[in-house]
C-alpha positions in Angstrom: -8.1 23.7 20.0 -7.5 21.7 16.8 -10.2 19.2 15.8 -9.4 15.8 14.2 -12.1 13.9 12.2 -11.9 10.3 11.1 -13.6 9.6 7.8 -12.1 6.4 6.6 -9.8 3.6 7.8 -11.5 3.5 11.2 -12.6 0.0 12.0 -11.3 -1.2 8.7 -8.0 -1.3 6.9 -8.8 0.7 3.8 -10.1 4.2 2.9 -7.7 6.4 4.9 -9.1 9.9 5.3 -8.6 12.3 8.1 -9.6 16.0 8.5 -7.8 18.5 10.7 -9.5 21.8 11.4 -8.0 24.7 13.5 -9.8 27.2 15.6 -10.2 29.6 12.7 -12.0 27.0 10.6 -9.0 26.2 8.2 -9.3 22.6 7.1 -6.6 20.2 5.8 -6.9 16.6 4.9 -4.4 13.8 5.4 -4.9 11.0 2.8 -7.9 10.5 0.6 -8.0 6.8 0.0 -10.3 4.3 -1.7 -12.2 1.7 0.2 -11.4 -1.8 -1.0 -12.9 -5.3 -0.4 -16.1 -7.1 -1.0 -18.1 -5.6 1.9 -19.6 -2.3 1.0 -16.6 -0.7 -0.7 -18.3 0.5 -3.8 -21.1 2.0 -1.7 -18.7 3.7 0.6 -16.6 5.1 -2.3 -19.8 6.6 -3.9 -20.9 8.3 -0.7 -20.3 12.1 -0.5 -17.5 13.3 1.8 -18.6 14.2 5.4 -17.1 17.7 4.8 -17.2 20.2 2.0 -14.4 19.6 -0.4 -14.3 23.3 -1.5 -13.5 24.3 2.1 -10.4 22.1 2.3 -7.2 24.2 1.9 -4.7 21.4 1.4 -4.2 17.7 1.3 -1.1 15.8 2.5 -0.5 12.3 1.3 1.4 9.6 3.2 2.1 7.3 0.2 0.8 6.2 -3.2 -1.2 3.1 -2.4 -4.7 3.3 -3.7 -6.3 3.0 -0.2 -4.6 6.3 0.6 -5.0 8.2 -2.6 -7.8 6.7 -4.6 -10.5 9.2 -3.9 -8.4 12.3 -4.7 -10.1 12.8 -8.1 -13.5 12.7 -6.3 -12.4 15.4 -3.9 -11.3 17.5 -6.8 -14.5 16.8 -8.7 -16.4 18.0 -5.6 -14.6 21.3 -5.5 -11.2 21.0 -3.9 -8.8 23.5 -5.3 -6.0 23.6 -2.8 -2.5 22.0 -3.1 -1.8 18.3 -2.7 1.5 17.8 -0.8 3.7 14.7 -0.7 7.2 13.6 -1.5 8.2 13.8 -5.2 8.3 10.0 -5.5 4.8 9.7 -4.0 3.4 12.3 -6.4 5.0 10.5 -9.4 3.7 7.1 -8.3 0.3 8.7 -7.5 -0.1 9.8 -11.1 0.6 6.3 -12.4 -1.7 4.6 -9.8 -4.6 7.0 -10.4 -4.4 6.6 -14.2 -4.4 2.8 -13.8 -7.3 2.9 -11.3 -9.4 5.0 -13.8 -8.8 2.4 -16.5 -9.9 -0.4 -14.1 -13.0 1.6 -13.1 -13.9 2.3 -16.7 -13.5 -1.4 -17.6 -15.8 -2.4 -14.6 -18.3 0.3 -15.7 -18.4 -1.1 -19.2 -18.6 -4.7 -18.1 -21.1 -4.7 -15.2 -22.3 -1.1 -14.9 -20.2 -0.2 -11.8 -20.4 3.6 -11.2 -17.9 6.0 -12.6 -16.8 8.1 -9.6 -14.9 10.6 -11.7 -13.6 11.3 -15.2 -10.3 12.0 -16.9 -10.6 15.8 -16.5 -10.8 15.3 -12.7 -7.6 13.3 -12.8 -5.8 16.0 -14.8 -7.0 18.7 -12.4 -5.7 16.5 -9.5 -2.3 16.3 -11.1 -2.2 20.1 -11.6 -2.6 20.6 -7.9 0.3 18.5 -6.8 3.3 20.1 -5.1 6.4 18.1 -4.0 7.7 18.4 -0.4 11.0 16.9 0.9 11.4 14.9 4.0 12.1 16.8 7.3 11.2 20.2 5.9 8.6 22.2 7.9 6.2 23.6 5.3 3.2 26.0 5.7 0.6 24.1 3.7 -2.3 26.4 4.7 -2.6 29.7 6.6 -1.1 28.9 10.1 -1.0 25.1 9.5 2.4 23.4 9.0 3.4 19.9 7.9 6.6 17.9 8.1 7.3 14.5 6.4 9.3 11.6 7.9 10.4 8.5 5.9 8.0 5.7 6.9 10.0 2.9 5.2 6.9 1.4 3.7 7.1 2.1 -0.1 9.2 4.4 -2.1 8.5 8.0 -1.0 6.2 6.9 1.9 6.0 9.3 4.8 4.6 9.8 8.3 3.0 13.3 8.5 3.3 15.7 11.4 0.6 18.4 11.3 0.9 21.5 13.4 -2.3 23.4 14.0 -3.3 25.7 16.9 0.0 24.9 18.7 -0.8 21.2 18.6 1.2 18.5 16.9 -0.7 15.6 15.4 1.4 12.7 13.9 -0.1 10.4 11.3 1.9 7.3 10.9 0.7 6.4 7.4 1.8 2.8 6.8 5.0 2.0 8.8 7.4 -0.4 7.0 8.5 -3.8 8.2 12.2 -3.9 8.9 14.5 -4.8 7.5 13.1 -3.7 4.2 14.7 -5.0 1.0 15.1 -1.6 -0.5 14.3 1.1 2.0 15.7 2.5 5.2 14.0 2.1 8.6 11.1 4.3 9.5 11.8 7.7 11.1 9.9 9.4 13.9 9.7 13.1 14.9 10.6 13.8 18.5 7.5 15.4 19.8 3.7 15.1 19.3 0.4 15.8 21.2 -1.5 13.0 19.4 -0.6 10.0 17.2 -2.9 8.4 14.6 -1.3 5.1 14.0 -2.0 2.2 11.6 -2.3 -1.2 13.2 -2.6 -3.6 10.2 -0.6 -6.1 12.2 -1.5 -4.8 15.6 -1.4 -7.5 18.3 0.6 -9.8 15.9 4.3 -10.4 16.3 5.7 -12.2 13.3 8.4 -14.8 13.6 9.8 -15.3 10.1 10.7 -18.9 9.4 12.6 -18.1 6.1 14.1 -15.1 4.5 12.8 -13.7 1.3 15.5 -15.1 -0.9 15.0 -18.6 0.5 11.2 -18.4 -0.1 11.7 -17.5 -3.7 14.5 -20.0 -4.3 12.4 -22.9 -2.8 9.3 -21.8 -4.8 11.1 -21.8 -8.1 12.7 -25.1 -7.4 9.3 -26.6 -6.7 7.8 -25.6 -10.0 11.0 -26.8 -11.8 10.6 -30.2 -10.1 6.9 -30.3 -10.9 7.1 -28.6 -14.3 4.5 -26.2 -13.1 3.6 -22.5 -12.8 4.5 -20.1 -9.9 1.9 -17.4 -9.6 2.8 -14.4 -7.4 0.0 -11.8 -6.9 1.9 -8.7 -6.1 1.2 -5.0 -5.4 2.4 -3.1 -8.4 4.3 -0.5 -6.3 7.2 -1.7 -4.2 6.4 -5.4 -3.9 6.8 -6.1 -7.6 10.1 -4.1 -7.7 11.3 -5.9 -4.6 10.7 -9.2 -6.2 12.7 -8.3 -9.3 15.5 -7.1 -7.1 15.5 -10.4 -5.2 15.3 -12.5 -8.3 18.3 -10.5 -9.6 20.2 -11.4 -6.5 19.5 -15.1 -7.0 20.6 -14.8 -10.6 23.9 -13.1 -9.7 24.5 -15.8 -7.1 23.8 -18.5 -9.7 20.9 -19.8 -7.7 18.1 -19.0 -10.1 17.1 -22.0 -12.4 16.6 -21.1 -16.0 12.9 -20.4 -16.1 11.2 -17.4 -17.7 9.9 -14.9 -15.2 7.2 -12.5 -16.4 6.3 -9.2 -14.8 2.7 -9.0 -16.1 1.7 -5.6 -14.8 1.7 -2.4 -16.8 1.5 -0.4 -13.6 4.5 -2.1 -12.0 6.5 -1.7 -15.2 5.8 2.0 -15.3 6.6 2.3 -11.6 10.1 0.8 -12.3 11.0 4.1 -14.0 10.1 6.1 -10.8 12.3 3.7 -8.7 15.2 4.4 -11.1 14.8 8.1 -10.8 14.7 8.1 -7.0 17.5 5.7 -6.1 18.6 8.2 -3.5 15.7 7.0 -1.4 17.1 3.4 -1.2 18.9 2.3 1.9 22.7 2.8 1.8 23.7 -0.7 1.0 21.4 -0.9 -2.0 22.8 2.4 -3.3 26.4 1.0 -2.8 25.4 -2.1 -4.7 24.3 -0.1 -7.7 27.9 1.0 -8.1 28.7 -2.5 -9.3 25.3 -3.7 -10.6 23.5 -0.8 -12.3 20.6 -3.1 -13.4 19.4 -4.2 -10.0 15.9 -4.8 -11.3 16.9 -6.7 -14.5 18.4 -10.1 -15.3 18.5 -12.7 -18.0 15.2 -14.5 -18.2 13.0 -11.6 -17.1 10.2 -10.6 -19.5 8.1 -7.4 -19.2 4.7 -7.7 -20.7 3.0 -4.2 -20.7 0.5 -4.9 -23.5 -2.5 -7.2 -23.5 -1.2 -9.1 -26.5 2.1 -9.7 -24.7 0.2 -10.8 -21.6 -1.8 -13.4 -23.6 1.4 -14.7 -25.1 2.5 -15.9 -21.6 0.0 -18.7 -22.1 2.0 -20.0 -25.0 5.2 -20.4 -22.9 5.6 -23.9 -21.6 6.0 -24.6 -17.9 8.0 -24.2 -15.7 7.5 -20.4 -15.6 6.9 -17.6 -13.0 4.2 -15.0 -13.4 4.2 -11.9 -11.2 0.9 -9.9 -11.6 -1.4 -7.5 -9.8 -3.5 -7.0 -7.9 -1.8 -8.1 -4.7 -5.1 -8.9 -3.0 -6.4 -10.7 -6.1 -9.2 -8.2 -6.4 -8.7 -7.4 -10.1 -6.0 -7.0 -12.6 -4.2 -9.5 -14.8 -3.7 -12.0 -12.0 -7.4 -12.9 -12.3 -6.8 -14.3 -15.8 -3.8 -16.4 -14.6 -5.7 -17.6 -11.5 -8.6 -18.8 -13.8 -6.2 -20.6 -16.0 -3.9 -22.3 -13.4 -5.7 -22.4 -10.0 -7.3 -25.7 -10.8 -3.9 -27.3 -11.6 -1.9 -29.3 -9.0 1.3 -28.2 -10.7 0.6 -24.6 -9.8 2.1 -22.9 -6.8 0.2 -19.8 -5.6 2.6 -17.8 -3.5 0.7 -15.3 -1.4 3.1 -12.7 -0.1 0.9 -9.7 0.8 -1.9 -8.7 3.1 -5.3 -9.9 2.0 -8.1 -7.6 3.2 -11.3 -9.2 4.5 -13.8 -9.9 1.7 -11.3 -10.0 -1.1 -10.7 -13.0 -3.4 -7.3 -13.4 -1.8 -8.7 -13.7 1.7 -11.1 -16.4 0.6 -8.3 -18.4 -1.0 -6.1 -18.0 2.1 -8.9 -19.0 4.4 -9.1 -22.4 2.6 -11.9 -22.0 0.1 -12.2 -25.2 -2.1 -13.4 -23.2 -5.1 -13.9 -19.6 -6.1 -15.9 -17.7 -8.7 -13.6 -16.1 -11.3 -14.9 -14.1 -14.2 -18.2 -15.9 -14.3 -17.0 -19.4 -13.7 -16.5 -21.5 -10.5 -12.9 -22.6 -10.4 -11.8 -25.5 -8.1 -8.7 -24.9 -6.1 -6.2 -27.7 -6.6 -3.1 -25.5 -6.7 -0.6 -25.5 -3.8 -1.3 -22.3 -1.8 1.6 -21.1 0.3 1.2 -18.0 2.5 4.4 -16.3 3.7 4.8 -13.1 5.7 8.5 -12.6 4.9 7.5 -10.0 2.3 5.2 -8.0 4.4 5.5 -4.2 4.0 3.7 -3.5 7.3 5.3 -3.2 10.7 4.2 -5.9 13.2 3.1 -5.3 16.7 6.5 -4.9 18.3 7.7 -2.6 15.5 4.6 -0.4 15.8 5.1 -0.1 19.6 8.8 0.7 19.1 7.9 3.4 16.6 5.4 4.9 19.0 7.9 4.8 21.8 10.2 6.8 19.6 7.8 9.8 19.9 7.7 11.9 23.1 4.1 12.5 23.7 2.9 15.5 25.7 1.5 14.8 29.2 -2.1 14.7 27.9 -1.2 13.0 24.7 -3.4 10.4 23.0 -2.9 7.5 20.5 -5.7 6.7 18.0 -5.7 3.4 16.3 -6.8 3.2 12.6 -6.1 1.1 9.5 -6.9 -2.2 11.2 -9.5 -5.0 11.4 -11.5 -4.6 14.6 -10.0 -7.6 16.4 -6.5 -6.5 15.7 -7.2 -2.9 16.6 -8.6 -4.1 20.0 -5.6 -6.4 20.6 -3.2 -3.6 19.8 -5.1 -1.2 22.0 -4.8 -3.7 24.9 -1.1 -4.1 24.2 -0.4 -0.4 24.2 -2.4 0.1 27.5 -0.3 -2.6 29.2 3.1 -1.5 27.9 2.5 2.3 28.0 0.1 2.9 30.9 0.7 6.7 30.8 -0.7 7.0 27.3 -4.4 7.4 26.6 -5.2 5.0 23.8 -8.4 4.4 21.8 -9.6 2.7 18.7 -10.8 5.4 16.3 -14.4 5.5 15.3 -15.6 6.4 11.8 -17.2 9.9 11.4 -16.1 10.8 15.0 -14.5 14.2 15.7 -12.1 14.7 18.6 -10.4 17.7 20.1 -6.6 17.8 20.4 
């Protein structure tokens, strides 16, 4: 029998890390993510792995978000020398994200003594171990263990991973995309599995969208024009930032975008744009067709890219109204922190929160109604208009997750394990699945627990 171990993202949203071991002792890992949030994230990231890195034969990645890839260099530092498998787009984005994460870690180390978890040589060795793997291609990733990737529709190159070991099929959802995606096709599912490890970021929550994405952006820009203010959009650098540019381009082409400067103030997002350009075959069909008449779907008049620190600082000299898109999406670091410190206390500022805010992050405190927050050593009163919208969510909601699971034919003794979710949402999703799918054994995964499949 194959064994499945949960070593992250069980009981919390971040830190995805799962170990599959077959009866011969061959070990493979699915995802190796960073813990994020104010709770004990730094402590958890510094803890040794629950297994010996040198004994792992291969790693398979679902996608390039930091909470799924951020501890890869630590795994390599600890002795892992196998191959790292993922789609080509995921591997390219992973290299960009890891280099950026190292710069942030180094800056935090120099400023407040935060630990250095790895060094640049560890990153280079990580890159050297990468091997691209296409969708729907059954590949032997270790002796007797096979993997297949299915488009998850979450971010560019994202995948659900089907692992075959000891005659058992274990399906890892990764993060399932929310449909309809602006850029990507719907998530795919394999036909058969013996166990499913599913995310439940929005488990138990069915979203009813009041406005579409274009309407949200159109109304937000009009508000700052009327108030001669600033629109701040904290955005994840991979996928969300590119999606915003695509939508602003749509408004521009429809003559619905007021003449205001729009700044993409994220070196990581700017670099990731090149990956999106190289992998346009992964876009959904109507976007690919659109490119035949508009080859610059991420560019328009009035857009300014500010990769350098000097260019970022010059944004301050531009008079309002203006739009600033910057990372991080959870307001847990990055250039958005400088803009929040400058504008959050102003009534003519609109903070548009379009992404998931993990518990304990600055973003979650603002969304929960804090009257002030500490930013870079100062207490900043919140006078800005804070608007939270879920139209941009990249995560499937409750119904979409259930539909995705229904698309998989589970074996008679099959099980579903719930991960990547806050405890209350995991329990709600567990109850939902038990009611709707009574023939399936469902449980909320526990960290450091090993089960037999």
